[in-house]
C-alpha positions, 0 to 999 in steps of 0.5 A, spaced: 868 280 498 869 282 493 872 277 487 876 279 481 871 283 476 867 285 481 862 279 483 861 280 491 860 273 492 862 266 487 856 261 487 856 254 485 850 253 480 846 248 483 845 253 489 842 257 484 833 260 487 829 262 484 829 271 484 837 269 484 842 274 478 848 271 476 854 271 471 858 267 468 864 269 465 867 263 461 874 262 457 873 256 454 867 253 451 869 248 456 867 251 462 860 254 459 857 247 457 859 244 463 856 249 468 850 250 462 849 243 463 848 242 470 843 249 469 839 245 465 839 238 468 838 242 475 832 246 472 829 239 469 829 236 478 827 243 480 820 243 475 823 248 473 822 251 465 828 253 461 828 260 456 835 259 452 837 266 449 841 263 443 846 268 439 845 263 431 841 268 426 837 263 423 831 259 428 833 254 431 831 248 436 833 246 444 837 242 440 842 247 439 842 246 447 843 239 448 849 240 443 851 248 448 851 243 454 854 237 450 849 232 451 849 227 448 842 223 449 837 228 452 832 225 459 826 224 457 821 230 459 826 236 458 825 237 452 818 239 452 820 244 457 826 248 454 824 254 449 830 257 445 830 264 444 834 268 438 838 274 441 836 275 433 829 278 435 830 283 439 836 287 436 834 293 432 835 294 424 842 297 426 844 291 431 843 294 437 838 291 443 832 293 444 833 290 452 825 293 454 823 288 448 826 283 451 823 285 457 817 284 455 819 276 452 821 274 459 815 277 463 810 274 459 814 267 459 815 268 466 807 270 467 806 263 462 811 258 466 806 259 472 801 258 469 803 251 467 805 249 473 813 250 474 815 252 480 820 258 476 823 260 469 830 259 468 834 264 463 841 262 460 844 265 453 850 268 450 849 274 451 855 277 446 852 278 441 849 284 443 855 287 444 857 288 436 856 294 432 858 292 424 862 286 426 865 290 433 864 291 439 861 298 442 860 302 448 853 304 445 851 295 445 855 295 453 850 301 456 844 298 453 846 290 454 847 294 462 840 297 461 837 290 460 842 286 466 838 293 470 832 291 469 832 283 469 836 284 475 828 290 478 824 284 475 827 276 476 828 278 484 820 280 485 818 275 479 821 268 483 824 267 476 833 267 477 838 267 470 845 267 469 847 271 464 853 268 461 859 272 457 864 270 453 871 273 456 874 272 449 869 276 446 869 282 451 874 287 453 876 287 460 872 294 462 865 291 459 865 285 463 867 289 469 861 292 467 858 286 467 860 282 472 859 289 477 851 288 477 850 282 478 849 279 485 854 272 484 859 269 479 856 263 477 862 256 477 861 248 476 857 244 483 863 241 486 865 235 484 866 233 492 862 237 497 862 233 505 862 236 511 869 237 512 871 237 504 870 241 498 873 240 491 870 244 486 872 244 478 876 250 475 878 254 468 882 258 469 887 256 468 885 249 468 885 245 475 880 244 483 880 249 489 880 245 495 878 246 500 877 244 508 881 237 512 883 231 506 883 226 512 884 218 511 877 219 509 877 223 505 883 219 500 878 215 495 874 222 495 881 226 492 882 220 488 877 221 484 877 228 483 884 229 480 883 224 476 877 228 472 883 231 471 888 228 468 888 229 461 887 235 461 892 238 455 898 241 460 899 244 466 894 243 472 894 248 478 891 246 485 890 251 487 889 250 496 889 257 501 883 253 504 885 247 506 886 247 513 889 239 514 892 236 509 894 228 512 901 225 509 897 220 505 892 225 502 899 228 499 902 222 497 895 223 493 899 229 490 905 227 488 902 221 484 898 226 481 904 230 480 909 224 477 902 223 473 904 229 469 910 230 468 910 222 465 905 227 458 911 232 459 905 237 464 905 239 470 902 240 476 902 247 480 900 248 488 898 255 488 897 258 495 899 253 499 899 255 507 905 255 509 906 249 514 903 244 508 910 246 505 915 246 510 913 240 510 912 239 503 919 241 503 922 237 509 919 230 507 924 233 500 917 231 497 918 239 493 923 236 487 918 231 486 918 230 478 912 235 475 911 239 481 911 246 482 910 250 489 906 258 487 907 262 492 904 261 500 897 264 502 899 270 507 895 267 512 
């Protein structure tokens, strides 16, 4: 299945493995920080070394990465395993990315990480700084970045490193985003808030909300309640994407109605998006479709 922007599959950031080359198309600093933080902390657990490509103009240390991740405290031992490299070091005098030079640097870092006994090298960075010619996006910048992505995919598949290439959708043209997405095997997303044999709940950011998949029965009520609390502070409306919900009992529905009333108290709404037809029918029959703060989105086509 081809997902939006041409990406073939979604990958939870914690499920990435050596050899993976994924992209993150982010629309807010919150979305980026959440996924980048999990990527970095996952590297600590997996005994990986981390190289971060910074768009900063001046030299910077690991502190820049902590700020990007919104980490208020740094786990012991992580600072020694992080290298921050300025992307500007690989731009020509006219501001164009030099793909071969950047790849030589990453290849050297990957070899060194193996020599030092690390499992793999993790590479992350916002690459939008390499797109702009004299302050404006340019076709040549896109072409050079696509060349870098092709070299990276070939190199990392064989070297055992892994990368998350980040692109800010607020700074890139749609056509460029489609091109960047198409050269990655997957699009990375946040690790699930809930992951059991029967239920998966994932935080989403565009729009803000949750994606709920699987079965919600009495044994899952506490987990669903906790997941809803994680978006209780979101400003504005919230969307719950429910196309993959197989079963939702009355207790689970009551949790959603309670959440909707709480949103109404904040002058906001919750949309139940892509509801399976049988769930929409139950909500309507019971009269919960008139719950303050609730909006029923389009029905999911089975």
